[in-house]
Each structure stands twice: as C-alpha cells, then as structure tokens.
C-alpha positions in Angstrom: 43.3 5.7 8.0 40.4 8.0 9.0 39.5 8.4 12.7 36.4 10.3 13.7 36.2 11.6 17.3 32.6 12.2 18.5 31.8 13.5 22.0 28.5 12.4 23.4 25.5 14.8 23.2 24.4 17.2 25.9 23.5 15.3 29.2 22.9 17.7 32.1 24.2 16.8 35.5 21.6 15.8 38.1 22.5 14.7 41.6 19.1 13.1 41.7 19.7 10.7 38.8 22.2 7.9 38.3 23.8 8.0 35.0 23.2 11.2 32.9 20.8 11.0 30.0 20.9 12.9 26.8 18.7 16.1 26.7 16.3 16.9 23.9 18.8 19.6 22.8 21.6 17.0 22.9 19.7 14.7 20.5 18.9 17.6 18.2 22.5 18.8 18.1 23.8 15.3 17.4 21.3 14.8 14.5 22.4 18.1 13.0 26.1 17.4 13.2 25.8 13.8 12.0 23.5 14.8 9.1 26.1 17.4 7.9 28.6 14.6 7.5 26.3 11.7 6.3 28.4 11.1 3.2 31.7 11.0 5.0 30.4 8.8 7.7 28.8 6.3 5.3 32.2 4.6 5.1 32.5 3.7 8.8 34.1 0.3 9.3 33.6 0.3 13.1 32.3 2.4 15.9 34.1 2.0 19.2 31.9 3.5 22.0 32.0 4.1 25.7 29.5 1.9 27.6 28.3 4.9 29.7 24.6 5.7 29.3 25.0 9.1 27.6 27.4 7.6 25.0 25.1 4.6 24.4 22.3 7.0 23.8 24.5 9.1 21.4 25.2 5.8 19.6 21.5 5.2 19.2 21.1 8.7 17.6 24.1 8.0 15.3 22.6 4.7 14.2 19.2 6.2 13.5 20.5 9.4 11.8 23.0 7.6 9.6 21.2 4.2 9.3 24.4 2.7 10.6 24.2 -1.1 10.9 27.9 -1.8 10.9 30.1 -3.2 13.7 29.8 -1.6 17.1 32.0 -2.3 20.2 31.4 -1.0 23.6 34.7 -0.6 25.4 35.8 0.8 28.8 38.8 2.3 27.1 36.6 5.2 26.0 35.2 5.9 29.5 35.9 9.4 30.9 38.6 8.2 33.3 40.6 6.2 30.6 43.9 7.3 29.2 45.2 8.2 25.7 47.7 5.3 25.9 44.9 2.8 26.6 43.0 4.1 23.5 46.2 4.0 21.5 46.8 0.3 22.3 43.2 -0.6 21.5 43.1 1.2 18.2 46.5 -0.1 17.2 45.2 -3.7 17.7 42.4 -3.1 15.1 42.8 -3.3 11.4 39.8 -1.1 10.3 40.5 1.8 7.9 37.7 4.1 9.1 36.8 4.2 12.8 34.6 6.4 14.9 35.6 6.8 18.6 32.6 7.9 20.7 33.5 9.1 24.2 33.8 11.9 26.8 35.8 14.9 27.8 38.5 15.2 28.8 39.6 12.0 27.0 38.2 13.0 23.5 40.0 16.4 23.7 43.2 14.7 24.8 43.0 12.3 21.9 42.6 15.2 19.5 45.5 17.1 20.9 47.7 14.0 21.1 47.1 12.9 17.5 47.5 16.4 16.0 50.1 17.6 18.5 48.1 20.9 18.8 47.9 22.0 22.4 44.6 23.6 23.5 42.6 22.2 20.6 40.9 19.6 22.8 38.7 22.2 24.4 37.0 22.6 21.1 35.3 19.3 21.6 32.0 20.5 23.2 29.1 18.1 23.4 28.0 16.7 20.0 31.3 17.8 18.4 32.7 15.7 15.6 36.3 15.7 14.3 37.8 14.0 11.3 41.5 13.0 11.4 43.6 11.6 8.6 45.9 9.4 10.7 49.2 7.9 9.4 49.7 5.9 12.6 47.9 6.2 16.0 50.7 8.1 17.8 51.6 11.7 18.8 51.5 14.2 16.0 50.7 11.6 13.3 47.3 13.0 12.2 46.0 15.9 10.2 42.8 17.5 11.3 40.6 17.5 8.2 37.6 19.2 9.9 35.9 19.8 13.2 32.2 20.4 13.5 30.8 22.0 16.6 27.0 22.3 17.0 25.6 25.7 16.5 24.1 27.3 19.6 20.4 26.5 20.0 
C-alpha cells in the first residue's frame, strides 16, 4: 500500500482573519511539488483531507494540478488537533491501495515518524511537503520512506 502525506500550503497567520487562507507562494509551491510527482500521484485511489480551509484550498490546487477527479473525503481525523491513533483507525478501515492524507503539523509529522519509526523526521514536513511511504500495515515502524519532497525556497 502506498500512502502519501501532504502538508497544506503556506497560509500565514492573521489575527484579523478567521480561518487561514493559502498565500500565492503556498499555491506556487504546491503546484511545483505536485507537478514533480504527477506520474506517481496519477494512481491515487482516494484523498482523505482535513476540512480546515487551508487544507481544502490545498485540495483544490491538487485537483487542478493533477486533474484529480477521484474520491475525496473530508474528515476531522486530519484536523491539527487529531491523533495518530485516530488516523490509524480511519485508514485501517479503508481498503484503498493508494491514499493521500492531506493535513497539518504537528499531525502530519507525527504520522511520518510513527510509520517510519524515525524520530525527528516529522519536522521535515514544512508547508507543501509531500512524502511517499510504502506501508505494509498502518502501524508503528511498518513503512519505508520512498521519498520526501520539500519545496525549494522562493
């Protein structure tokens, strides 16, 4: 099973706004990272996405960049305050072979560390970062990190 972990694009904090929106740089970085992996991502069976605005906007960029028209689920299990165990339960209930999980830090980083059993690796998941994992089972240490793409500084 392949699992892709995608952190939402850059969305600067503003105490004047409600939910944070993607910046122009965030959209550009996402387009670049996703375009680099267009071939690999063409086999996605499902995208599981946080319902938070910046994640939904990231999903829009993904759909446009990859022409993705497959199944999409918005799920609170990928909200910033969720837990690795909640994501594990959700993913283990699905039968798809290739899934992209689109969420936030610190959860996305915790998932990367949990699946690979590599402490400290999670901080590599800056905004617009995309990781590909070959997963035997969704549990601690049962994945091999195939690649991790971090956007190049602007």
